[in-house]
C-alpha positions in Angstrom: -26.0 -36.6 40.9 -25.8 -40.5 40.9 -23.9 -42.9 43.5 -21.4 -44.4 41.1 -19.1 -43.8 38.7 -19.4 -41.0 36.8 -17.3 -41.2 33.5 -17.7 -37.7 32.4 -16.9 -36.1 36.2 -13.8 -33.3 36.2 -13.8 -33.3 32.2 -14.2 -30.6 29.7 -16.4 -30.5 26.9 -14.0 -30.8 23.4 -17.1 -28.1 22.0 -16.3 -25.7 25.0 -15.5 -21.7 23.3 -11.6 -20.6 24.9 -13.7 -18.6 27.9 -16.0 -22.1 29.0 -12.3 -23.6 28.9 -10.5 -21.3 31.3 -9.1 -22.6 34.2 -11.4 -21.5 37.4 -9.9 -21.6 41.0 -12.7 -21.0 44.6 -10.1 -19.8 47.4 -12.1 -20.1 50.8 -11.2 -20.6 53.7 -12.3 -24.0 56.9 -12.5 -23.6 60.8 -11.4 -27.5 62.1 -13.3 -26.9 64.7 -12.0 -30.5 66.5 -8.5 -28.3 66.4 -7.3 -26.8 69.5 -3.2 -25.3 69.5 -1.5 -24.8 72.7 -3.5 -21.2 72.8 -6.8 -22.9 72.7 -7.2 -21.1 69.0 -8.5 -23.5 66.8 -6.7 -24.8 63.5 -7.7 -23.1 60.1 -6.6 -23.7 56.6 -7.3 -21.6 52.8 -7.8 -24.5 49.9 -7.3 -24.1 46.3 -10.1 -25.3 44.8 -11.0 -26.3 40.9 -14.4 -25.5 39.9 -14.5 -27.8 36.9 -12.8 -31.0 38.6 -13.7 -30.7 41.8 -10.4 -31.5 42.8 -8.8 -29.3 45.8 -5.6 -28.5 44.9 -3.5 -27.3 47.5 -3.8 -25.8 51.1 -2.5 -23.7 53.3 -2.6 -22.2 57.6 -3.4 -19.5 58.5 -0.5 -18.0 60.7 -1.8 -15.4 63.7 -5.6 -15.2 62.4 -4.4 -13.8 58.9 -6.7 -15.0 56.5 -5.9 -12.8 54.6 -2.1 -13.5 54.4 -2.8 -17.2 53.1 -4.2 -16.6 49.4 -1.2 -15.2 48.4 0.5 -18.4 50.2 -2.1 -20.9 49.1 -2.1 -19.7 45.2 2.0 -19.5 45.7 2.0 -23.4 45.9 0.8 -23.4 42.5 3.2 -23.2 39.5 1.1 -21.5 37.1 -1.8 -18.8 37.6 -1.7 -17.6 33.8 -4.8 -17.6 32.2 -6.2 -19.1 35.2 -9.6 -17.0 37.4 -9.7 -17.2 40.8 -12.9 -16.3 42.7 -12.8 -15.4 46.2 -15.7 -14.3 48.7 -14.8 -10.8 50.2 -12.8 -10.9 52.6 -10.2 -11.7 49.8 -11.3 -8.3 47.8 -7.9 -7.0 48.6 -5.9 -4.9 45.9 -3.0 -7.1 47.3 -4.6 -9.8 45.7 -5.6 -8.1 42.4 -1.5 -7.2 42.1 -0.8 -10.7 43.1 -3.1 -12.4 40.3 -1.7 -9.4 37.7 2.0 -10.5 38.2 1.8 -14.3 37.6 -0.7 -13.2 34.7 -4.0 -14.7 36.1 -7.3 -12.9 36.8 -10.1 -12.5 39.6 -13.5 -12.2 40.6 -14.5 -11.2 43.5 -17.1 -10.2 45.7 -17.7 -6.6 47.1 -18.7 -5.9 50.5 -18.5 -3.4 53.9 -15.1 -4.3 54.3 -14.4 -1.8 51.0 -16.7 0.8 52.3 -15.5 3.4 48.8 -15.9 1.0 46.7 -19.1 -1.0 48.0 -20.5 2.7 47.9 -18.8 2.8 44.1 -20.4 0.1 42.8 -24.0 0.4 44.2 -24.0 4.5 42.5 -23.7 2.9 39.2 -26.1 3.1 36.5 -27.9 -0.2 36.9 -31.1 0.3 35.7 -29.9 0.8 32.6 -27.1 -1.9 32.3 -27.9 -5.2 30.2 -28.2 -7.9 32.0 -31.0 -11.5 32.3 -33.1 -13.1 34.4 -33.1 -17.4 35.9 -35.8 -18.6 37.6 -35.8 -21.9 39.7 -37.4 -24.5 42.4 -35.4 -26.1 44.6 -34.6 -26.8 48.1 -38.6 -26.2 49.3 -38.1 -22.9 47.7 -38.5 -20.6 44.7 -35.9 -18.7 43.2 -35.3 -15.8 40.6 -31.8 -14.1 40.1 -30.7 -11.4 38.0 -27.3 -10.7 36.4 -26.3 -7.1 35.2 -22.9 -6.1 34.0 -21.0 -2.8 33.7 -17.8 -2.5 31.5 -16.1 0.6 33.8 -13.4 1.8 31.3 -13.9 5.1 32.1 -15.1 5.0 35.6 -13.3 5.9 39.1 -13.5 2.2 39.7 -11.2 1.5 37.6 -9.3 4.0 39.5 -10.0 2.4 42.9 -9.2 -1.4 42.7 -6.2 -2.3 40.3 -6.9 -4.2 37.2 -10.8 -3.5 37.5 -12.2 -4.3 34.0 -16.2 -5.2 34.7 -18.7 -4.9 38.1 -21.4 -7.3 38.0 -24.4 -7.3 40.4 -26.4 -10.3 41.2 -30.3 -10.2 42.8 -31.7 -13.0 44.5 -35.1 -12.7 45.1 -35.8 -16.1 47.4 -39.7 -17.1 48.4 -39.7 -20.7 51.1 -42.6 -23.4 51.5 -43.9 -21.6 54.3 -44.4 -18.3 52.2 -41.4 -16.0 53.6 -39.4 -13.7 50.9 -36.3 -12.6 51.0 -34.0 -10.6 48.7 -29.9 -10.1 48.6 -27.5 -8.1 46.7 -24.5 -9.2 45.4 -21.7 -6.9 43.5 -18.3 -8.1 42.4 -15.7 -7.4 40.6 -13.4 -8.9 37.7 -10.5 -8.0 35.8 -12.1 -10.0 32.6 -13.2 -7.6 29.9 -16.0 -8.3 27.8 -14.4 -10.0 25.2 -12.9 -13.1 28.1 -16.8 -13.8 29.8 -20.2 -13.0 28.5 -22.4 -12.0 31.0 -24.0 -16.0 31.3 -20.4 -17.4 32.0 -19.6 -14.8 35.2 -22.8 -15.5 37.0 -21.9 -19.4 36.5 -18.6 -18.5 38.0 -20.2 -16.9 41.2 -22.5 -19.3 41.7 -19.4 -22.1 41.4 -17.8 -20.7 43.8 -19.7 -21.8 46.5 -19.5 -25.3 45.3 -16.3 -25.5 47.5 -18.6 -25.9 50.7 -20.8 -28.6 49.3 -18.1 -30.5 47.2 -15.0 -30.3 50.1 -16.5 -28.7 53.3 -19.2 -30.9 53.6 -17.6 -33.8 52.2 -15.0 -33.3 55.6 -17.9 -31.9 58.2 -20.1 -34.4 57.5 -18.7 -37.4 55.5 -15.6 -37.9 56.9 -16.4 -36.7 60.5 -13.0 -33.5 60.7 -15.4 -32.1 63.2 -15.2 -35.4 65.1 -11.6 -36.3 64.7 -9.2 -36.9 68.6 -6.4 -35.6 66.2 -6.4 -31.9 67.8 -3.0 -30.7 68.3 -0.3 -29.6 66.7 0.0 -30.1 63.0 -2.4 -33.6 63.2 -5.2 -31.5 62.1 -3.8 -29.6 58.8 -1.5 -32.8 57.8 -5.3 -34.7 58.1 -6.7 -32.0 56.2 -5.1 -33.4 53.5 -5.0 -36.8 53.5 -9.4 -36.5 53.3 -8.4 -33.8 50.8 -6.9 -36.6 49.1 -9.1 -39.4 49.4 -11.5 -36.8 48.2 -9.9 -36.4 45.4 -8.4 -40.0 44.1 -12.6 -40.7 44.8 -13.8 -37.6 42.3 -10.9 -39.0 40.2 -11.7 -42.5 39.9 -15.7 -40.9 39.0 -18.0 -41.2 42.1 -20.1 -37.9 42.5 -20.6 -39.0 46.0 -18.0 -39.3 48.2 -19.3 -41.5 51.2 -20.7 -44.2 48.5 -16.6 -44.1 47.8 -15.9 -44.5 50.8 -18.4 -47.3 51.8 -17.1 -49.3 48.0 -13.0 -48.7 49.3 -14.1 -50.5 53.2 -16.0 -53.4 51.3 -12.8 -53.9 48.4 -9.0 -54.1 49.5 -7.3 -53.9 46.4 -10.1 -50.0 45.8 -7.0 -47.4 47.0 -4.3 -49.2 45.1 -7.1 -49.2 42.1 -8.2 -45.6 43.0 -3.9 -44.2 42.6 -3.0 -46.2 39.4 -6.3 -44.4 38.2 -4.9 -41.3 39.4 
């Protein structure tokens, strides 16, 4: 990605299929490690991030350490979830979340781990050996990676009764060989409420990978570029307000076409009208 403005950022291509044009939102939490409440607890926020545009749409504070409850609080800030797909990690693979999205006309793509032991066991026992799938290989970041993905329709299985609106199960196996020869294998299971007509296998794989872009394009930017954890605004509502302002600055940079937020901030520092220009462009 280049350092300067990129005019195509966040724009859906006219040639995309309807499935590819589906709005996809990631929900994820981040602890503000430099913050301190009166009890010594650090502030934690749950953000909603648009996969396609790279924009943070909203955020909600985690109250009393309950990040699960913050999921619906954050998404309730959005006026319309009809047709949207929400991606989230295993913490948010909750029946209540699935019901909430269904009531709002939305869909989910949740990873499944040990916090749902019965569901995780049922997924592992599916007939994956005979399931259709695909494999991709690539090199980058000093390692070789192989990623395979398989999908099984859940109609007629027990899983369709175990979790609300579950339509398909996904199994992803990632095999990595590091530059020093070390090998690792990771297996990830996921559930979605989308049926086979709504998303083909490649799209599901892309959406699962895309979920973690919130780490790189939001959390990493706030930690490294914007030095969030070193902020001296540490108590009360200050950390949450400053996080919202950092998100706003990043959003403005992306809307103004910047792929690199550090470059955008340097440009804003050198040009007195950069902020007002960005606001007009947004």
